[in-house]
C-alpha positions in Angstrom: 131.8 93.7 84.1 134.5 92.6 86.4 135.7 94.1 89.1 137.5 94.5 92.5 135.5 93.4 95.5 137.2 95.4 97.5 136.6 99.1 95.2 132.8 98.5 95.6 131.7 101.8 97.7 128.5 100.0 101.1 126.8 103.6 101.3 124.0 103.7 103.9 121.6 100.9 102.6 117.3 100.0 103.5 119.0 96.7 103.7 121.0 96.6 107.4 120.9 92.7 107.7 122.0 89.9 105.8 119.9 86.7 107.6 121.5 83.6 107.4 123.6 83.9 104.4 125.2 79.8 104.8 123.6 79.0 102.1 124.1 81.7 99.6 127.1 81.0 100.5 127.5 77.2 99.6 125.6 78.3 96.2 128.0 80.7 95.3 130.6 78.2 96.0 129.0 75.4 93.9 127.2 77.4 91.7 129.1 80.7 91.7 127.6 83.6 90.5 124.0 83.2 88.1 122.7 87.3 88.2 125.4 89.9 88.9 125.5 92.6 92.0 124.3 96.2 89.9 126.6 99.0 90.8 127.1 102.6 89.6 129.6 104.2 87.5 131.2 105.5 90.5 131.0 101.4 92.4 128.5 102.4 94.4 126.6 99.1 95.5 122.8 99.5 94.0 121.5 95.3 94.7 122.8 92.1 95.6 124.2 93.0 99.2 123.4 89.5 100.8 125.2 88.5 96.8 128.4 90.8 97.6 128.8 89.6 101.6 129.0 85.8 100.4 131.3 86.3 97.7 133.6 88.3 100.6 133.1 85.2 102.9 134.4 83.1 100.3 137.1 85.0 99.6 136.5 86.4 96.5 138.5 89.2 95.4 136.9 89.8 91.9 133.0 89.7 91.2 130.3 90.0 88.3 128.3 93.6 88.2 126.6 95.6 86.6 127.3 98.8 85.9 124.4 101.6 86.1 123.5 105.2 85.7 121.5 106.4 89.0 122.3 110.1 89.6 120.3 110.9 92.0 120.5 109.7 95.2 116.2 109.2 94.9 117.1 106.9 91.3 119.8 105.2 93.6 116.9 104.1 96.9 114.0 103.6 94.0 116.3 101.3 92.7 117.4 99.2 96.0 113.4 99.2 96.4 113.0 97.3 93.4 115.5 95.0 93.7 114.3 93.6 97.1 110.2 94.1 96.8 109.3 92.4 93.6 110.9 88.8 94.8 108.6 86.0 95.0 109.5 82.8 96.8 109.1 79.6 95.7 105.3 77.8 96.6 105.4 75.0 98.5 104.6 72.7 95.9 106.3 74.3 93.4 109.6 73.7 95.2 108.3 69.6 95.7 107.6 69.5 92.1 111.2 71.0 90.8 112.9 68.1 93.0 110.7 65.7 92.3 112.5 66.0 88.4 116.3 66.7 90.2 115.6 63.7 91.6 114.2 62.0 88.6 117.2 63.5 86.3 119.9 62.7 89.0 118.5 58.8 89.2 116.9 57.7 86.0 115.2 54.8 86.0 115.5 51.1 84.1 113.7 52.9 80.9 114.9 56.0 81.0 118.5 55.0 81.7 118.2 52.6 78.7 116.8 55.0 76.2 119.9 57.2 77.7 122.8 53.8 76.9 121.0 53.5 73.3 121.1 57.2 72.6 124.2 57.5 73.2 125.6 53.9 71.3 123.9 55.6 67.8 126.2 59.2 68.5 128.8 57.2 68.6 128.1 55.0 65.7 126.4 58.0 63.9 130.1 60.3 64.8 132.8 57.6 63.5 
């Protein structure tokens, strides 16, 4: 659901520091919001503080949000903790593998380029 950022309430939270969000701001600017923030029916923020702050830096007026039922302060706090505690960063090997694959996709070798050219040629013929 698309909600107005100005209507979202940020109550006392566990995470007080956003840290350096410049990379997240750039990611939102290039790729958009991939994971909606989470709010209650009363528009109280549960999860996505850094995403919300990044959207504000970009001057967004609206943001995609998932609305959940969190009837008690205990449930809200549990959800905020869960959102942040179970994250796992990539290992250094996973990062290297990911960027290696990305580089190959962005800059395919000669044989790959030839294959893509031939495949596109036959697609054009079949469309006729």
